[in-house]
C-alpha positions in Angstrom: 0.0 0.0 0.0 1.2 3.4 -0.8 0.4 6.7 1.0 0.4 10.3 0.0 -0.2 13.2 2.3 -1.0 10.9 5.1 -3.8 8.9 3.4 -3.8 5.5 1.6 -4.1 5.9 -2.1 -7.3 4.8 -3.9 -7.4 2.2 -6.7 -8.9 2.6 -10.1 -9.8 -0.7 -11.8 -7.4 -2.5 -9.4 -4.4 -0.2 -9.9 -3.1 2.5 -7.6 -3.8 6.0 -8.8 -0.7 8.1 -9.1 -0.1 10.7 -6.4 2.7 12.9 -5.2 4.3 12.7 -1.8 3.8 15.6 0.6 2.9 16.7 4.1 -0.5 15.7 5.4 -3.0 18.5 4.7 -3.1 21.1 7.4 0.1 20.0 9.1 2.1 23.1 8.1 0.5 26.3 7.0 3.3 27.1 4.6 3.5 23.6 3.0 2.8 23.4 -0.7 1.7 20.0 -2.0 2.1 19.0 -5.6 -1.0 18.4 -7.6 -1.5 15.2 -9.7 -4.3 14.9 -12.2 -5.7 11.7 -13.7 -8.1 11.2 -16.6 -11.2 9.3 -15.5 -13.4 7.4 -17.9 -17.0 6.4 -17.7 -17.2 3.0 -16.0 -14.0 3.3 -14.0 -14.3 1.4 -10.7 -12.7 3.0 -7.6 -11.7 1.3 -4.3 -11.0 3.5 -1.3 -9.5 1.8 1.8 -9.0 2.9 5.4 -6.0 2.1 7.6 -8.0 -0.9 8.8 -7.0 -2.8 5.6 -3.4 -2.7 6.7 -4.3 -4.4 10.0 -6.3 -7.2 8.4 -4.1 -10.3 8.4 -4.5 -13.9 7.2 -3.8 -17.0 9.3 -0.1 -16.7 8.5 0.1 -13.1 9.6 0.4 -11.6 6.1 -1.5 -8.5 5.1 -4.8 -9.8 3.8 -5.1 -9.7 0.0 -1.4 -9.0 -0.7 
């Protein structure tokens, strides 16, 4: 899992969306974060995950689904 600005990145059609690294929003008033844009198509499927997905483990202790 990859993070940008303190949040897990979303997936589009099973692939991570590109994002720039930076400070979490609101951490530093003078921080400037890079903007990344992606073209979205009709029918794209998005998956958003919370930090709980990183805590989900299988019987062998591996991160579930990875």
